[in-house]
CHARMM internal coordinates of N, CA and C (Angstrom, degrees):
IC EDIT
DIST 1 N 1 CA 1.4521
DIST 1 CA 1 C 1.5318
ANGL 1 N 1 CA 1 C 108.88
DIST 1 C 2 N 1.2999
ANGL 1 CA 1 C 2 N 115.98
DIHE 1 N 1 CA 1 C 2 N 129.33
DIST 2 N 2 CA 1.4580
ANGL 1 C 2 N 2 CA 122.15
DIHE 1 CA 1 C 2 N 2 CA 177.89
DIST 2 CA 2 C 1.5258
ANGL 2 N 2 CA 2 C 108.64
DIHE 1 C 2 N 2 CA 2 C -96.65
DIST 2 C 3 N 1.3150
ANGL 2 CA 2 C 3 N 116.93
DIHE 2 N 2 CA 2 C 3 N 127.86
DIST 3 N 3 CA 1.4617
ANGL 2 C 3 N 3 CA 121.56
DIHE 2 CA 2 C 3 N 3 CA 176.74
DIST 3 CA 3 C 1.5189
ANGL 3 N 3 CA 3 C 107.69
DIHE 2 C 3 N 3 CA 3 C -97.32
DIST 3 C 4 N 1.3207
ANGL 3 CA 3 C 4 N 115.94
DIHE 3 N 3 CA 3 C 4 N 120.05
DIST 4 N 4 CA 1.4633
ANGL 3 C 4 N 4 CA 121.56
DIHE 3 CA 3 C 4 N 4 CA -179.51
DIST 4 CA 4 C 1.5251
ANGL 4 N 4 CA 4 C 109.08
DIHE 3 C 4 N 4 CA 4 C -91.03
DIST 4 C 5 N 1.3095
ANGL 4 CA 4 C 5 N 115.73
DIHE 4 N 4 CA 4 C 5 N 100.51
DIST 5 N 5 CA 1.4774
ANGL 4 C 5 N 5 CA 121.37
DIHE 4 CA 4 C 5 N 5 CA -177.18
DIST 5 CA 5 C 1.5279
ANGL 5 N 5 CA 5 C 112.26
DIHE 4 C 5 N 5 CA 5 C -64.42
DIST 5 C 6 N 1.3314
ANGL 5 CA 5 C 6 N 117.68
DIHE 5 N 5 CA 5 C 6 N -27.49
DIST 6 N 6 CA 1.4695
ANGL 5 C 6 N 6 CA 119.98
DIHE 5 CA 5 C 6 N 6 CA 178.44
DIST 6 CA 6 C 1.5236
ANGL 6 N 6 CA 6 C 111.49
DIHE 5 C 6 N 6 CA 6 C -68.38
DIST 6 C 7 N 1.3228
ANGL 6 CA 6 C 7 N 116.86
DIHE 6 N 6 CA 6 C 7 N -36.90
DIST 7 N 7 CA 1.4630
ANGL 6 C 7 N 7 CA 120.12
DIHE 6 CA 6 C 7 N 7 CA 177.57
DIST 7 CA 7 C 1.5209
ANGL 7 N 7 CA 7 C 109.65
DIHE 6 C 7 N 7 CA 7 C -69.72
DIST 7 C 8 N 1.3427
ANGL 7 CA 7 C 8 N 116.33
DIHE 7 N 7 CA 7 C 8 N -42.20
DIST 8 N 8 CA 1.4678
ANGL 7 C 8 N 8 CA 119.89
DIHE 7 CA 7 C 8 N 8 CA 176.86
DIST 8 CA 8 C 1.5207
ANGL 8 N 8 CA 8 C 109.58
DIHE 7 C 8 N 8 CA 8 C -59.64
DIST 8 C 9 N 1.3142
ANGL 8 CA 8 C 9 N 116.91
DIHE 8 N 8 CA 8 C 9 N -44.45
DIST 9 N 9 CA 1.4702
ANGL 8 C 9 N 9 CA 121.60
DIHE 8 CA 8 C 9 N 9 CA 178.62
DIST 9 CA 9 C 1.5285
ANGL 9 N 9 CA 9 C 110.81
DIHE 8 C 9 N 9 CA 9 C -58.15
DIST 9 C 10 N 1.3157
ANGL 9 CA 9 C 10 N 117.51
DIHE 9 N 9 CA 9 C 10 N -44.86
DIST 10 N 10 CA 1.4727
ANGL 9 C 10 N 10 CA 120.70
DIHE 9 CA 9 C 10 N 10 CA 179.80
DIST 10 CA 10 C 1.5247
ANGL 10 N 10 CA 10 C 110.89
DIHE 9 C 10 N 10 CA 10 C -62.19
DIST 10 C 11 N 1.3274
ANGL 10 CA 10 C 11 N 117.65
DIHE 10 N 10 CA 10 C 11 N -41.55
DIST 11 N 11 CA 1.4696
ANGL 10 C 11 N 11 CA 120.87
DIHE 10 CA 10 C 11 N 11 CA 179.09
DIST 11 CA 11 C 1.5256
ANGL 11 N 11 CA 11 C 110.69
DIHE 10 C 11 N 11 CA 11 C -67.49
DIST 11 C 12 N 1.3195
ANGL 11 CA 11 C 12 N 116.65
DIHE 11 N 11 CA 11 C 12 N -40.01
DIST 12 N 12 CA 1.4648
ANGL 11 C 12 N 12 CA 120.10
DIHE 11 CA 11 C 12 N 12 CA 177.11
DIST 12 CA 12 C 1.5283
ANGL 12 N 12 CA 12 C 110.96
DIHE 11 C 12 N 12 CA 12 C -61.92
DIST 12 C 13 N 1.3076
ANGL 12 CA 12 C 13 N 116.79
DIHE 12 N 12 CA 12 C 13 N -40.76
DIST 13 N 13 CA 1.4652
ANGL 12 C 13 N 13 CA 120.14
DIHE 12 CA 12 C 13 N 13 CA 179.29
DIST 13 CA 13 C 1.5231
ANGL 13 N 13 CA 13 C 111.20
DIHE 12 C 13 N 13 CA 13 C -60.51
DIST 13 C 14 N 1.3235
ANGL 13 CA 13 C 14 N 117.26
DIHE 13 N 13 CA 13 C 14 N -39.11
DIST 14 N 14 CA 1.4729
ANGL 13 C 14 N 14 CA 120.88
DIHE 13 CA 13 C 14 N 14 CA 177.73
DIST 14 CA 14 C 1.5220
ANGL 14 N 14 CA 14 C 110.09
DIHE 13 C 14 N 14 CA 14 C -64.72
DIST 14 C 15 N 1.3194
ANGL 14 CA 14 C 15 N 116.79
DIHE 14 N 14 CA 14 C 15 N -46.36
DIST 15 N 15 CA 1.4700
ANGL 14 C 15 N 15 CA 120.73
DIHE 14 CA 14 C 15 N 15 CA -179.22
DIST 15 CA 15 C 1.5209
ANGL 15 N 15 CA 15 C 110.44
DIHE 14 C 15 N 15 CA 15 C -63.64
DIST 15 C 16 N 1.3236
ANGL 15 CA 15 C 16 N 116.86
DIHE 15 N 15 CA 15 C 16 N -48.42
DIST 16 N 16 CA 1.4629
ANGL 15 C 16 N 16 CA 120.84
DIHE 15 CA 15 C 16 N 16 CA -178.29
DIST 16 CA 16 C 1.5218
ANGL 16 N 16 CA 16 C 110.99
DIHE 15 C 16 N 16 CA 16 C -60.35
DIST 16 C 17 N 1.3075
ANGL 16 CA 16 C 17 N 117.32
DIHE 16 N 16 CA 16 C 17 N -41.13
DIST 17 N 17 CA 1.4658
ANGL 16 C 17 N 17 CA 120.88
DIHE 16 CA 16 C 17 N 17 CA 177.21
DIST 17 CA 17 C 1.5301
ANGL 17 N 17 CA 17 C 110.74
DIHE 16 C 17 N 17 CA 17 C -66.86
DIST 17 C 18 N 1.3201
ANGL 17 CA 17 C 18 N 117.34
DIHE 17 N 17 CA 17 C 18 N -45.45
DIST 18 N 18 CA 1.4629
ANGL 17 C 18 N 18 CA 121.52
DIHE 17 CA 17 C 18 N 18 CA -177.15
DIST 18 CA 18 C 1.5224
ANGL 18 N 18 CA 18 C 112.40
DIHE 17 C 18 N 18 CA 18 C -63.98
DIST 18 C 19 N 1.3254
ANGL 18 CA 18 C 19 N 116.78
DIHE 18 N 18 CA 18 C 19 N -35.26
DIST 19 N 19 CA 1.4672
ANGL 18 C 19 N 19 CA 121.27
DIHE 18 CA 18 C 19 N 19 CA -178.05
DIST 19 CA 19 C 1.5251
ANGL 19 N 19 CA 19 C 112.51
DIHE 18 C 19 N 19 CA 19 C -96.65
DIST 19 C 20 N 1.3272
ANGL 19 CA 19 C 20 N 116.73
DIHE 19 N 19 CA 19 C 20 N 6.93
DIST 20 N 20 CA 1.4678
ANGL 19 C 20 N 20 CA 122.88
DIHE 19 CA 19 C 20 N 20 CA -179.49
DIST 20 CA 20 C 1.5276
ANGL 20 N 20 CA 20 C 112.03
DIHE 19 C 20 N 20 CA 20 C 52.69
DIST 20 C 21 N 1.3224
ANGL 20 CA 20 C 21 N 115.38
DIHE 20 N 20 CA 20 C 21 N 47.95
DIST 21 N 21 CA 1.4653
ANGL 20 C 21 N 21 CA 122.08
DIHE 20 CA 20 C 21 N 21 CA 178.24
DIST 21 CA 21 C 1.5267
ANGL 21 N 21 CA 21 C 109.23
DIHE 20 C 21 N 21 CA 21 C -103.99
DIST 21 C 22 N 1.3083
ANGL 21 CA 21 C 22 N 115.64
DIHE 21 N 21 CA 21 C 22 N 45.90
DIST 22 N 22 CA 1.4602
ANGL 21 C 22 N 22 CA 121.78
DIHE 21 CA 21 C 22 N 22 CA -169.68
DIST 22 CA 22 C 1.5170
ANGL 22 N 22 CA 22 C 113.61
DIHE 21 C 22 N 22 CA 22 C -64.59
DIST 22 C 23 N 1.3385
ANGL 22 CA 22 C 23 N 118.06
DIHE 22 N 22 CA 22 C 23 N -14.03
DIST 23 N 23 CA 1.4585
ANGL 22 C 23 N 23 CA 120.65
DIHE 22 CA 22 C 23 N 23 CA 177.84
DIST 23 CA 23 C 1.5346
ANGL 23 N 23 CA 23 C 112.22
DIHE 22 C 23 N 23 CA 23 C -75.81
DIST 23 C 24 N 1.3396
ANGL 23 CA 23 C 24 N 117.08
DIHE 23 N 23 CA 23 C 24 N -13.17
DIST 24 N 24 CA 1.4574
ANGL 23 C 24 N 24 CA 121.32
DIHE 23 CA 23 C 24 N 24 CA -178.75
DIST 24 CA 24 C 1.5244
ANGL 24 N 24 CA 24 C 111.53
DIHE 23 C 24 N 24 CA 24 C -84.03
DIST 24 C 25 N 1.3188
ANGL 24 CA 24 C 25 N 115.69
DIHE 24 N 24 CA 24 C 25 N 150.72
DIST 25 N 25 CA 1.4609
ANGL 24 C 25 N 25 CA 122.50
DIHE 24 CA 24 C 25 N 25 CA 179.32
DIST 25 CA 25 C 1.5291
ANGL 25 N 25 CA 25 C 109.04
DIHE 24 C 25 N 25 CA 25 C -102.59
DIST 25 C 26 N 1.3307
ANGL 25 CA 25 C 26 N 117.70
DIHE 25 N 25 CA 25 C 26 N 99.58
DIST 26 N 26 CA 1.4592
ANGL 25 C 26 N 26 CA 120.06
DIHE 25 CA 25 C 26 N 26 CA -175.37
DIST 26 CA 26 C 1.5333
ANGL 26 N 26 CA 26 C 113.21
DIHE 25 C 26 N 26 CA 26 C -61.08
DIST 26 C 27 N 1.3202
ANGL 26 CA 26 C 27 N 117.83
DIHE 26 N 26 CA 26 C 27 N -33.18
DIST 27 N 27 CA 1.4625
ANGL 26 C 27 N 27 CA 120.25
DIHE 26 CA 26 C 27 N 27 CA -179.35
DIST 27 CA 27 C 1.5325
ANGL 27 N 27 CA 27 C 110.64
DIHE 26 C 27 N 27 CA 27 C -66.21
DIST 27 C 28 N 1.3098
ANGL 27 CA 27 C 28 N 116.97
DIHE 27 N 27 CA 27 C 28 N -42.04
DIST 28 N 28 CA 1.4603
ANGL 27 C 28 N 28 CA 120.71
DIHE 27 CA 27 C 28 N 28 CA 178.84
DIST 28 CA 28 C 1.5308
ANGL 28 N 28 CA 28 C 110.88
DIHE 27 C 28 N 28 CA 28 C -64.34
DIST 28 C 29 N 1.3182
ANGL 28 CA 28 C 29 N 116.71
DIHE 28 N 28 CA 28 C 29 N -37.06
DIST 29 N 29 CA 1.4659
ANGL 28 C 29 N 29 CA 121.15
DIHE 28 CA 28 C 29 N 29 CA 178.66
DIST 29 CA 29 C 1.5211
ANGL 29 N 29 CA 29 C 109.80
DIHE 28 C 29 N 29 CA 29 C -69.75
DIST 29 C 30 N 1.3163
ANGL 29 CA 29 C 30 N 117.48
DIHE 29 N 29 CA 29 C 30 N -45.37
DIST 30 N 30 CA 1.4670
ANGL 29 C 30 N 30 CA 122.02
DIHE 29 CA 29 C 30 N 30 CA -177.11
DIST 30 CA 30 C 1.5257
ANGL 30 N 30 CA 30 C 112.41
DIHE 29 C 30 N 30 CA 30 C -62.46
DIST 30 C 31 N 1.3218
ANGL 30 CA 30 C 31 N 116.98
DIHE 30 N 30 CA 30 C 31 N -29.71
DIST 31 N 31 CA 1.4625
ANGL 30 C 31 N 31 CA 120.95
DIHE 30 CA 30 C 31 N 31 CA -175.36
DIST 31 CA 31 C 1.5279
ANGL 31 N 31 CA 31 C 113.87
DIHE 30 C 31 N 31 CA 31 C -88.61
DIST 31 C 32 N 1.3427
ANGL 31 CA 31 C 32 N 117.76
DIHE 31 N 31 CA 31 C 32 N -4.60
DIST 32 N 32 CA 1.4590
ANGL 31 C 32 N 32 CA 120.72
DIHE 31 CA 31 C 32 N 32 CA -174.85
DIST 32 CA 32 C 1.5318
ANGL 32 N 32 CA 32 C 109.23
DIHE 31 C 32 N 32 CA 32 C -128.62
DIST 32 C 33 N 1.3310
ANGL 32 CA 32 C 33 N 116.41
DIHE 32 N 32 CA 32 C 33 N 113.04
DIST 33 N 33 CA 1.4663
ANGL 32 C 33 N 33 CA 120.48
DIHE 32 CA 32 C 33 N 33 CA -175.59
DIST 33 CA 33 C 1.5232
ANGL 33 N 33 CA 33 C 112.81
DIHE 32 C 33 N 33 CA 33 C -57.74
DIST 33 C 34 N 1.3166
ANGL 33 CA 33 C 34 N 117.54
DIHE 33 N 33 CA 33 C 34 N -42.09
DIST 34 N 34 CA 1.4671
ANGL 33 C 34 N 34 CA 120.40
DIHE 33 CA 33 C 34 N 34 CA -178.70
DIST 34 CA 34 C 1.5255
ANGL 34 N 34 CA 34 C 111.09
DIHE 33 C 34 N 34 CA 34 C -65.07
DIST 34 C 35 N 1.3147
ANGL 34 CA 34 C 35 N 116.60
DIHE 34 N 34 CA 34 C 35 N -43.13
DIST 35 N 35 CA 1.4719
ANGL 34 C 35 N 35 CA 120.18
DIHE 34 CA 34 C 35 N 35 CA 177.64
DIST 35 CA 35 C 1.5224
ANGL 35 N 35 CA 35 C 110.96
DIHE 34 C 35 N 35 CA 35 C -64.94
DIST 35 C 36 N 1.3293
ANGL 35 CA 35 C 36 N 116.72
DIHE 35 N 35 CA 35 C 36 N -36.54
DIST 36 N 36 CA 1.4607
ANGL 35 C 36 N 36 CA 120.84
DIHE 35 CA 35 C 36 N 36 CA 178.88
DIST 36 CA 36 C 1.5273
ANGL 36 N 36 CA 36 C 110.87
DIHE 35 C 36 N 36 CA 36 C -63.68
DIST 36 C 37 N 1.3230
ANGL 36 CA 36 C 37 N 116.62
DIHE 36 N 36 CA 36 C 37 N -46.09
DIST 37 N 37 CA 1.4698
ANGL 36 C 37 N 37 CA 120.79
DIHE 36 CA 36 C 37 N 37 CA 178.46
DIST 37 CA 37 C 1.5260
ANGL 37 N 37 CA 37 C 109.95
DIHE 36 C 37 N 37 CA 37 C -62.77
DIST 37 C 38 N 1.3321
ANGL 37 CA 37 C 38 N 117.13
DIHE 37 N 37 CA 37 C 38 N -46.09
DIST 38 N 38 CA 1.4719
ANGL 37 C 38 N 38 CA 121.07
DIHE 37 CA 37 C 38 N 38 CA 178.99
DIST 38 CA 38 C 1.5284
ANGL 38 N 38 CA 38 C 111.22
DIHE 37 C 38 N 38 CA 38 C -59.57
DIST 38 C 39 N 1.3375
ANGL 38 CA 38 C 39 N 116.57
DIHE 38 N 38 CA 38 C 39 N -42.89
DIST 39 N 39 CA 1.4651
ANGL 38 C 39 N 39 CA 121.06
DIHE 38 CA 38 C 39 N 39 CA 178.85
DIST 39 CA 39 C 1.5237
ANGL 39 N 39 CA 39 C 110.46
DIHE 38 C 39 N 39 CA 39 C -60.76
DIST 39 C 40 N 1.3202
ANGL 39 CA 39 C 40 N 116.56
DIHE 39 N 39 CA 39 C 40 N -47.07
DIST 40 N 40 CA 1.4623
ANGL 39 C 40 N 40 CA 120.96
DIHE 39 CA 39 C 40 N 40 CA -178.16
DIST 40 CA 40 C 1.5247
ANGL 40 N 40 CA 40 C 110.95
DIHE 39 C 40 N 40 CA 40 C -60.57
DIST 40 C 41 N 1.3124
ANGL 40 CA 40 C 41 N 116.85
DIHE 40 N 40 CA 40 C 41 N -44.56
DIST 41 N 41 CA 1.4712
ANGL 40 C 41 N 41 CA 120.46
DIHE 40 CA 40 C 41 N 41 CA -179.93
DIST 41 CA 41 C 1.5216
ANGL 41 N 41 CA 41 C 110.39
DIHE 40 C 41 N 41 CA 41 C -65.97
DIST 41 C 42 N 1.3172
ANGL 41 CA 41 C 42 N 116.82
DIHE 41 N 41 CA 41 C 42 N -48.89
DIST 42 N 42 CA 1.4688
ANGL 41 C 42 N 42 CA 121.23
DIHE 41 CA 41 C 42 N 42 CA -175.88
DIST 42 CA 42 C 1.5261
ANGL 42 N 42 CA 42 C 112.71
DIHE 41 C 42 N 42 CA 42 C -62.14
DIST 42 C 43 N 1.3288
ANGL 42 CA 42 C 43 N 116.80
DIHE 42 N 42 CA 42 C 43 N -32.43
DIST 43 N 43 CA 1.4611
ANGL 42 C 43 N 43 CA 119.99
DIHE 42 CA 42 C 43 N 43 CA -174.39
DIST 43 CA 43 C 1.5280
ANGL 43 N 43 CA 43 C 113.13
DIHE 42 C 43 N 43 CA 43 C -111.08
DIST 43 C 44 N 1.3319
ANGL 43 CA 43 C 44 N 116.81
DIHE 43 N 43 CA 43 C 44 N 13.25
DIST 44 N 44 CA 1.4604
ANGL 43 C 44 N 44 CA 121.67
DIHE 43 CA 43 C 44 N 44 CA 174.43
DIST 44 CA 44 C 1.5204
ANGL 44 N 44 CA 44 C 114.00
DIHE 43 C 44 N 44 CA 44 C 63.89
DIST 44 C 45 N 1.3232
ANGL 44 CA 44 C 45 N 116.78
DIHE 44 N 44 CA 44 C 45 N 38.31
DIST 45 N 45 CA 1.4582
ANGL 44 C 45 N 45 CA 121.20
DIHE 44 CA 44 C 45 N 45 CA -177.94
DIST 45 CA 45 C 1.5240
ANGL 45 N 45 CA 45 C 110.94
DIHE 44 C 45 N 45 CA 45 C -105.98
DIST 45 C 46 N 1.3018
ANGL 45 CA 45 C 46 N 115.83
DIHE 45 N 45 CA 45 C 46 N 155.12
DIST 46 N 46 CA 1.4556
ANGL 45 C 46 N 46 CA 122.60
DIHE 45 CA 45 C 46 N 46 CA -177.91
DIST 46 CA 46 C 1.5245
ANGL 46 N 46 CA 46 C 110.93
DIHE 45 C 46 N 46 CA 46 C -89.37
DIST 46 C 47 N 1.3329
ANGL 46 CA 46 C 47 N 115.82
DIHE 46 N 46 CA 46 C 47 N 121.33
DIST 47 N 47 CA 1.4584
ANGL 46 C 47 N 47 CA 119.31
DIHE 46 CA 46 C 47 N 47 CA 174.15
DIST 47 CA 47 C 1.5199
ANGL 47 N 47 CA 47 C 111.00
DIHE 46 C 47 N 47 CA 47 C -65.58
DIST 47 C 48 N 1.3365
ANGL 47 CA 47 C 48 N 117.11
DIHE 47 N 47 CA 47 C 48 N -30.15
DIST 48 N 48 CA 1.4685
ANGL 47 C 48 N 48 CA 120.05
DIHE 47 CA 47 C 48 N 48 CA 176.96
DIST 48 CA 48 C 1.5232
ANGL 48 N 48 CA 48 C 109.84
DIHE 47 C 48 N 48 CA 48 C -57.56
DIST 48 C 49 N 1.3239
ANGL 48 CA 48 C 49 N 116.51
DIHE 48 N 48 CA 48 C 49 N -43.01
DIST 49 N 49 CA 1.4636
ANGL 48 C 49 N 49 CA 119.64
DIHE 48 CA 48 C 49 N 49 CA -179.90
DIST 49 CA 49 C 1.5252
ANGL 49 N 49 CA 49 C 110.86
DIHE 48 C 49 N 49 CA 49 C -76.07
DIST 49 C 50 N 1.3284
ANGL 49 CA 49 C 50 N 117.31
DIHE 49 N 49 CA 49 C 50 N -45.20
DIST 50 N 50 CA 1.4594
ANGL 49 C 50 N 50 CA 119.97
DIHE 49 CA 49 C 50 N 50 CA -177.72
DIST 50 CA 50 C 1.5185
ANGL 50 N 50 CA 50 C 112.41
DIHE 49 C 50 N 50 CA 50 C -58.14
DIST 50 C 51 N 1.3266
ANGL 50 CA 50 C 51 N 116.80
DIHE 50 N 50 CA 50 C 51 N -42.47
DIST 51 N 51 CA 1.4594
ANGL 50 C 51 N 51 CA 120.11
DIHE 50 CA 50 C 51 N 51 CA -174.12
DIST 51 CA 51 C 1.5272
ANGL 51 N 51 CA 51 C 112.51
DIHE 50 C 51 N 51 CA 51 C -93.59
DIST 51 C 52 N 1.3310
ANGL 51 CA 51 C 52 N 116.41
DIHE 51 N 51 CA 51 C 52 N -43.41
DIST 52 N 52 CA 1.4648
ANGL 51 C 52 N 52 CA 120.32
DIHE 51 CA 51 C 52 N 52 CA -171.89
DIST 52 CA 52 C 1.5352
ANGL 52 N 52 CA 52 C 114.58
DIHE 51 C 52 N 52 CA 52 C -107.46
DIST 52 C 53 N 1.3239
ANGL 52 CA 52 C 53 N 117.76
DIHE 52 N 52 CA 52 C 53 N -11.51
DIST 53 N 53 CA 1.4541
ANGL 52 C 53 N 53 CA 120.08
DIHE 52 CA 52 C 53 N 53 CA -178.16
DIST 53 CA 53 C 1.5197
ANGL 53 N 53 CA 53 C 113.64
DIHE 52 C 53 N 53 CA 53 C 78.58
DIST 53 C 54 N 1.3300
ANGL 53 CA 53 C 54 N 116.33
DIHE 53 N 53 CA 53 C 54 N 16.49
DIST 54 N 54 CA 1.4682
ANGL 53 C 54 N 54 CA 121.91
DIHE 53 CA 53 C 54 N 54 CA -177.65
DIST 54 CA 54 C 1.5267
ANGL 54 N 54 CA 54 C 109.39
DIHE 53 C 54 N 54 CA 54 C -87.60
DIST 54 C 55 N 1.3150
ANGL 54 CA 54 C 55 N 117.52
DIHE 54 N 54 CA 54 C 55 N 111.96
DIST 55 N 55 CA 1.4683
ANGL 54 C 55 N 55 CA 122.21
DIHE 54 CA 54 C 55 N 55 CA -176.66
DIST 55 CA 55 C 1.5320
ANGL 55 N 55 CA 55 C 113.43
DIHE 54 C 55 N 55 CA 55 C -93.77
DIST 55 C 56 N 1.3196
ANGL 55 CA 55 C 56 N 118.29
DIHE 55 N 55 CA 55 C 56 N 2.14
DIST 56 N 56 CA 1.4680
ANGL 55 C 56 N 56 CA 120.05
DIHE 55 CA 55 C 56 N 56 CA -177.30
DIST 56 CA 56 C 1.5213
ANGL 56 N 56 CA 56 C 112.46
DIHE 55 C 56 N 56 CA 56 C -58.38
DIST 56 C 57 N 1.3241
ANGL 56 CA 56 C 57 N 117.99
DIHE 56 N 56 CA 56 C 57 N -37.29
DIST 57 N 57 CA 1.4579
ANGL 56 C 57 N 57 CA 120.72
DIHE 56 CA 56 C 57 N 57 CA 179.49
DIST 57 CA 57 C 1.5255
ANGL 57 N 57 CA 57 C 110.74
DIHE 56 C 57 N 57 CA 57 C -62.72
DIST 57 C 58 N 1.3252
ANGL 57 CA 57 C 58 N 117.45
DIHE 57 N 57 CA 57 C 58 N -40.94
DIST 58 N 58 CA 1.4654
ANGL 57 C 58 N 58 CA 120.98
DIHE 57 CA 57 C 58 N 58 CA 177.81
DIST 58 CA 58 C 1.5321
ANGL 58 N 58 CA 58 C 111.17
DIHE 57 C 58 N 58 CA 58 C -65.05
DIST 58 C 59 N 1.3029
ANGL 58 CA 58 C 59 N 117.37
DIHE 58 N 58 CA 58 C 59 N -38.64
DIST 59 N 59 CA 1.4697
ANGL 58 C 59 N 59 CA 121.18
DIHE 58 CA 58 C 59 N 59 CA 178.63
DIST 59 CA 59 C 1.5220
ANGL 59 N 59 CA 59 C 109.87
DIHE 58 C 59 N 59 CA 59 C -63.25
DIST 59 C 60 N 1.3288
ANGL 59 CA 59 C 60 N 117.10
DIHE 59 N 59 CA 59 C 60 N -44.21
DIST 60 N 60 CA 1.4732
ANGL 59 C 60 N 60 CA 120.65
DIHE 59 CA 59 C 60 N 60 CA 177.69
DIST 60 CA 60 C 1.5184
ANGL 60 N 60 CA 60 C 111.29
DIHE 59 C 60 N 60 CA 60 C -63.44
DIST 60 C 61 N 1.3285
ANGL 60 CA 60 C 61 N 117.68
DIHE 60 N 60 CA 60 C 61 N -43.10
DIST 61 N 61 CA 1.4624
ANGL 60 C 61 N 61 CA 121.15
DIHE 60 CA 60 C 61 N 61 CA -179.82
DIST 61 CA 61 C 1.5263
ANGL 61 N 61 CA 61 C 110.64
DIHE 60 C 61 N 61 CA 61 C -62.24
DIST 61 C 62 N 1.3057
ANGL 61 CA 61 C 62 N 117.29
DIHE 61 N 61 CA 61 C 62 N -41.78
DIST 62 N 62 CA 1.4650
ANGL 61 C 62 N 62 CA 120.69
DIHE 61 CA 61 C 62 N 62 CA 179.52
DIST 62 CA 62 C 1.5344
ANGL 62 N 62 CA 62 C 110.85
DIHE 61 C 62 N 62 CA 62 C -65.24
DIST 62 C 63 N 1.3116
ANGL 62 CA 62 C 63 N 116.91
DIHE 62 N 62 CA 62 C 63 N -40.12
DIST 63 N 63 CA 1.4703
ANGL 62 C 63 N 63 CA 121.03
DIHE 62 CA 62 C 63 N 63 CA 179.93
DIST 63 CA 63 C 1.5294
ANGL 63 N 63 CA 63 C 110.90
DIHE 62 C 63 N 63 CA 63 C -66.39
DIST 63 C 64 N 1.3287
ANGL 63 CA 63 C 64 N 117.49
DIHE 63 N 63 CA 63 C 64 N -36.83
DIST 64 N 64 CA 1.4584
ANGL 63 C 64 N 64 CA 121.02
DIHE 63 CA 63 C 64 N 64 CA 179.93
DIST 64 CA 64 C 1.5187
ANGL 64 N 64 CA 64 C 112.13
DIHE 63 C 64 N 64 CA 64 C -68.24
DIST 64 C 65 N 1.3161
ANGL 64 CA 64 C 65 N 118.20
DIHE 64 N 64 CA 64 C 65 N -27.11
DIST 65 N 65 CA 1.4701
ANGL 64 C 65 N 65 CA 122.17
DIHE 64 CA 64 C 65 N 65 CA -178.73
DIST 65 CA 65 C 1.5210
ANGL 65 N 65 CA 65 C 113.01
DIHE 64 C 65 N 65 CA 65 C -78.10
DIST 65 C 66 N 1.3335
ANGL 65 CA 65 C 66 N 116.88
DIHE 65 N 65 CA 65 C 66 N -10.93
DIST 66 N 66 CA 1.4691
ANGL 65 C 66 N 66 CA 120.91
DIHE 65 CA 65 C 66 N 66 CA -178.82
DIST 66 CA 66 C 1.4774
ANGL 66 N 66 CA 66 C 111.84
DIHE 65 C 66 N 66 CA 66 C -70.57
END
COOR INIT
IC SEED 1 N 1 CA 1 C
IC BUILD
């Protein structure tokens, strides 16, 4: 499996902008697996989406909140 760090970086930029976390460095997070996992946990984000682009987890989470 090839991990495309540029795609991860683009997704991180969207999250950081949306959550107004502008003090964070998305490139540094995208390039470091441990930082990426920590970021996802701390900010309630799906690693499935960040790494693979799989939005099914978000769809399930939204349905459960109804």
